[in-house]
N, C-alpha and C positions, 0 to 999 in steps of 0.2 A: 389364387389370391385375386386375380382379375375378375373371377365370377363373384368373389366376395364383395369387391367394390362395386360391381354391377348391382348386386343386391341392396347396398346401401344406398344406391342412387334411387330406389324405389320408396325410401323412407320419407321423402318430401311429402308425398300424399298420405303416407302412413300417419305421420304426426299430426296431419290435420283431419284425421279420421272422425267421423261423426258417431260419437259414442251413444247416440240416441236411436240409431238405426236397429232394426231387428237383427237379433243373433241367434245362435244355437250352440249347444254344448256337444262335442264329439270326443271320443277317446283318442288319445294321442296314439298314432299307429307305431307299430314296432319298427317299421322302415325308417322312422324319424328318430334315428339313434342319438342325435345331439341333444334331444330333449326327453330322453328316458332317465328315470331316477332323479328327477329335480323336485320331488316332494309332492307331486300331484299327477294324476292319471287322465284328467279330461281338460280339454282346452276349448276356448270360445272361438267361434268363427262368425263373421270375418275377423281377422286379427289385426294387429296394429300396423301391419304392412299392407292392409287392404285386400288379403288373400281370402278367398271364400271356398276354393276348391282344394281339398287334400291331394288328390292325385296330380292335378295339373300344376298346382302352385306351391302348396305349403311344404309337402315332402321334398320335392326337387330344390326348392329354394333353401330349405334347411340344410341341405348338403354343402351349400356354397360357403357356409360359416366354418366348416371344419379346418381349413387352413389356419385360421386365426386361433380357433380354440386349441388346436394341437400344440400351439406354442407355449400354453400355460401362462399367458401374458398377465392374467389376473385370476384369483381363485373364484371370483364371482362373475366372470365374463359370460359363462354358459348361462347362469340364471338371468343376467341382464338381457342376453340375446333371446333366451327363450321366453321372457316376459313380453317380448315384442311379437315373435313369430308364433307362440303357442301360449296366450295369456290363459291364466288359471280361470277355470270355470267357477265363478262365484256370482252373487246378486249384482255385482258392479265390476267394472274393468278395473284391474290392478296395474298401473303403470309402474316402470321403474322410477324410484325417486331420484331428484337431480343429484343428490349426494352420491348415490350408487353409480350414476352415469359419469361423474367427475372421477370417482375412484378407478373405474374401468378404463376410462380415457387416458388418465394419467400413466397408467401401466401399459396399455395396449397401443397407444398412439405412437411411442417410439418403435414398435414392432413395424407398424405401417410405414413409418418414416424410414425404416431400413429397407423397405421395399420401393422407396422412391415415392410415397403417397402421404398426404396429410390426413388428420382426422376429418371425416366428411362433415361438411356443414349441416347436412340433414340430421346429424346426431349431435347437434348444438345442444349442450346440457341445459342450457337456460329454457328449453322447451318442455323439460320435464318438471313436474310439481316439486315445489321447495318444501313444502310442509309434508312432513314424514308420517302423518296419521293414516293416510289412505293410499300408500305406494309402497313398493318394494325397497327396503333400506339396505344399506351395506352392513357387513359384519361389524361387530363391536370394535371400538378403538384397540381394545387389548388383542383381539385376533388380528387386526391389521398390522400392529406392532410386531406380532410373531411372525407373519407373513414377510414384512420387510426385512426381519432379521435373518430369514433362511437364505442361503446362497441361491442366487438365480441368475439366469443368463441375461446378456444385454447385447444390443447391436453394437458391433465394433468393426474396425478395420481388420483385414484378414492378414495374419503373419505369414511370411513365406515359408513353404515346406523345405526344410533343410536336409540335404544330403550332397555329398558325402560329409562327414563330420568325424572329430576325434573324441575319444572318452573324456578328454579334458574339457572340451566344449560342452558336452552333455552334463557332466558335473558342475561346471560353472553355471549352467541354466537352472540346475536342481537347487543350488545354492541361492540363486537370486529370486526364486519364485515360491509362493505359497503352497502349491500343489503340483504334482505331476502323476499321470495316469497313462496306462497302456490301454488303448481302444481298438476295436475293429469297426471300421466305417464302410458301409455297403451302399451301393446305388442300384436300384431296381430299373430293369429295362422296360417292363410292361406296366401299363396302367393298372393302379390298384387303390383300394380304399386306405392302404397304409401309406405313410409318407414315403416319398421318393428316396430320401436318405435315411439310414437307420444305423444306430449303434447296435452291434450285434454281440450277443454273449454277455459275459461278465466283464465288468470294468475292474482292471487290476490297479491297485494304488502302488505307486512307487514312493510317492511323498503325499500324505493325506491332507495335511494342514487343516483348514477349517471346513472342508467338505464333509458331507454326511454320507456313511456308507450306504444307507437305505435309499438315498435321494439322487445320488450321483449320476445313475445311468439315466433317469428321466431328465435330469439337469442337462446332460450333454445332449441328449436327443432334442430337447427344446432349443438348445444352443445352435444346433445344425439347422433347425427350421427357421429361427429368427435371423440366421446369417447364412443364406443360400449360397453366397459367393464363396464362403469358406467351405461349405459343404462340397460344392463342385471341386474345389481344390484338393479335398481330401479323398475322394472316391471317384472311380471311373465306372461307366455303365457295365452291369453285370459282373463286376469284381468287388472283392472285399480287401481292403487296405488297412494294414496294421500300423498304428502310430503312436508315438509318445507325445502327449500334449502337457504343457506346462503353463501355469499362469497364476493369477492372483485373485483374491476375493477383497473388493473394496469395503471401506467402512459401512457403506450403505447396503452391503449384502450382494451387490452385483458382481459377477463373475466375468473375468476377461481371459481368454486364452491368448498368450503372447509368444509362445515358441511352440513350433511343430517340428518333430522329427519323423521322418519316414522310417519304419522299423522293418528291415529286411530279415526274414527268418534266420538267414546265415551270417548276419551282420555282427562280427565279434566286438567291434568297438562299442556299439550301443550296449549290447549284453554285458560286456566287461564294466561298462560305466555304471549300469544298474546294479551289478554285484558289489562294486566298490562302495556304492553310495550308502550301504548299511553301516559301514564303518568310517566313512568320510567326514572329515572335519572341514568346515567351510571357513 
């Protein structure tokens, strides 16, 4: 995330970029994973960040965006960022529209805030074109409404990991919350392209509530990335921890995890509570 913020600091000069200077078109290199499959294969250099060298600037700096993009903070965040770092090669530069910047900012700024940072001044959306005839626009209002209706993680305070506990306590928590899931959370020791914290294997529903079966694994993965303090509490380096997570889905679609139980393999209280839940009346 610090590297990401460093990259944002370069945008001051980028947004003052002289669009009349000589440019060239190059293929988007395979090493530039964040801007693969964005709908075009060639980019224009220098880009909006003022980068002119693929090897020394564009490819290394593109990796700095990964921590934000991995959170899934907005479905068009990648398109917005790639429009800056890898502009499509057309007869003219196509900037992100102001409306797209606003949409991405409103969804991704809370993620930065969760890391203790504000939305960078260099990405002031007023600097982007307001007229949408020659810039990259956001998705339709219908698609935006659909996105907002889907369960999505939020920045939150971290609940205490509870143990020991009784089956009565667990049943009470299941009654009070919209959903409960059994998950394995791991923390990697060595540097890797993958996130440091990961939801491993299948997510087992105890109480599904409004969660979507096909989306819950990635939802919880993004929750870990948005809330690193919570992730640190759930997993130790080189180990996989099993937990029962219970929480609620707010009317705006945001998900909050409010109860966490450490699940020991031989813990009969928790296993008993989950078995009783199938026939339990709150």
